[in-house]
TORRO-949577 format. One record per residue: residue number from 1; residue in one letter; x, y, z of N, C-alpha, C in turn. Coordinates in pm, whole numbers. Example, Ala and Ser with C-alpha at 12.3 -4.5 7.8 and 13.67 -1.06 7.14 Angstrom:
1 / A / 1319 / -569 / 780 / 1230 / -450 / 780 / 1320 / -330 / 780 $
2 / S / 1285 / -225 / 708 / 1367 / -106 / 714 / 1290 / 3 / 787 $
***
This chain:
1 / X / 115 / -120 / -7 / 26 / -9 / 53 / 87 / 84 / 15 $
2 / X / 81 / 224 / -91 / 162 / 305 / -94 / 61 / 462 / -81 $
3 / X / 107 / 575 / -72 / 39 / 635 / -141 / -39 / 711 / -303 $
4 / X / 54 / 626 / -327 / -57 / 593 / -525 / -158 / 489 / -504 $
5 / X / -168 / 451 / -420 / -319 / 308 / -397 / -402 / 465 / -373 $
6 / X / -357 / 496 / -287 / -489 / 630 / -278 / -576 / 802 / -335 $
7 / X / -447 / 775 / -369 / -464 / 873 / -501 / -531 / 808 / -658 $
8 / X / -519 / 654 / -690 / -588 / 571 / -718 / -694 / 560 / -713 $
9 / X / -742 / 563 / -563 / -841 / 593 / -540 / -984 / 744 / -583 $
10 / X / -896 / 843 / -478 / -951 / 884 / -521 / -947 / 999 / -628 $
11 / X / -905 / 956 / -768 / -937 / 988 / -797 / -1010 / 898 / -864 $
12 / X / -1040 / 776 / -830 / -1252 / 713 / -868 / -1348 / 777 / -824 $
13 / X / -1333 / 806 / -803 / -1411 / 914 / -700 / -1495 / 914 / -538 $
14 / X / -1337 / 820 / -496 / -1406 / 804 / -356 / -1350 / 927 / -260 $
15 / X / -1362 / 854 / -136 / -1411 / 980 / -60 / -1396 / 910 / 12 $
16 / X / -1310 / 983 / 184 / -1248 / 901 / 225 / -1296 / 802 / 432 $
17 / X / -1408 / 845 / 388 / -1540 / 783 / 494 / -1450 / 698 / 384 $
18 / X / -1516 / 599 / 257 / -1530 / 532 / 178 / -1377 / 471 / 176 $
19 / X / -1284 / 552 / 95 / -1158 / 492 / 133 / -1103 / 368 / 304 $
20 / X / -1122 / 486 / 403 / -1152 / 383 / 576 / -1194 / 282 / 561 $
21 / X / -1375 / 284 / 475 / -1456 / 177 / 494 / -1430 / 43 / 418 $
22 / X / -1376 / 66 / 328 / -1295 / -36 / 311 / -1176 / -109 / 342 $
23 / X / -1108 / -24 / 327 / -955 / -24 / 497 / -971 / -104 / 620 $
24 / X / -1092 / -164 / 642 / -1195 / -141 / 762 / -1207 / -313 / 715 $
25 / X / -1325 / -262 / 623 / -1419 / -414 / 639 / -1208 / -487 / 601 $
26 / X / -1130 / -496 / 417 / -1081 / -575 / 456 / -935 / -584 / 535 $
27 / X / -871 / -561 / 588 / -849 / -551 / 698 / -942 / -684 / 809 $
28 / X / -1056 / -633 / 872 / -1175 / -788 / 874 / -1100 / -869 / 861 $
29 / X / -1159 / -885 / 634 / -1135 / -1011 / 687 / -1062 / -1110 / 624 $
30 / X / -910 / -1042 / 666 / -779 / -1059 / 720 / -718 / -1142 / 800 $
31 / X / -816 / -1090 / 886 / -772 / -1126 / 997 / -851 / -1271 / 1050 $
32 / X / -945 / -1274 / 1066 / -1044 / -1332 / 1073 / -992 / -1462 / 1002 $
33 / X / -932 / -1473 / 910 / -855 / -1592 / 796 / -802 / -1589 / 874 $
34 / X / -706 / -1530 / 926 / -610 / -1598 / 986 / -585 / -1647 / 1127 $
35 / X / -645 / -1580 / 1181 / -782 / -1653 / 1264 / -774 / -1842 / 1237 $
36 / X / -882 / -1809 / 1161 / -958 / -1944 / 1107 / -777 / -2007 / 1093 $
37 / X / -726 / -2008 / 962 / -636 / -2092 / 932 / -560 / -2097 / 1083 $
38 / X / -449 / -2047 / 1176 / -449 / -2105 / 1249 / -516 / -2178 / 1320 $
39 / X / -641 / -2184 / 1392 / -732 / -2268 / 1410 / -693 / -2457 / 1400 $
40 / X / -647 / -2408 / 1246 / -686 / -2511 / 1185 / -877 / -2591 / 1137 $
41 / X / -963 / -2445 / 1092 / -1083 / -2460 / 1072 / -1123 / -2457 / 872 $
42 / X / -1185 / -2601 / 816 / -1196 / -2554 / 754 / -1305 / -2500 / 735 $
43 / X / -1271 / -2444 / 578 / -1425 / -2308 / 593 / -1544 / -2440 / 482 $
44 / X / -1481 / -2503 / 467 / -1542 / -2614 / 344 / -1660 / -2730 / 479 $
45 / X / -1610 / -2714 / 594 / -1715 / -2855 / 657 / -1809 / -2839 / 699 $
46 / X / -1866 / -2887 / 707 / -2028 / -2902 / 682 / -2105 / -2894 / 581 $
47 / X / -2062 / -2799 / 522 / -2167 / -2811 / 316 / -2230 / -2975 / 262 $
***
C-alpha cells in the first residue's frame, strides 16, 4: 500500500470515508481468515 494507491482511489471518486470503510472491511477479513487458518478451521466443513 502506497500513497499512489490512495490517489488512484480518489481519482476514481472515492472519498475518505469510503476508503476508510474499505480498509477496515479488508483488514477484518484478513484478520478473521488468519485466525481461522491458525485454528485449523476448514471453511468447507459442514457443507
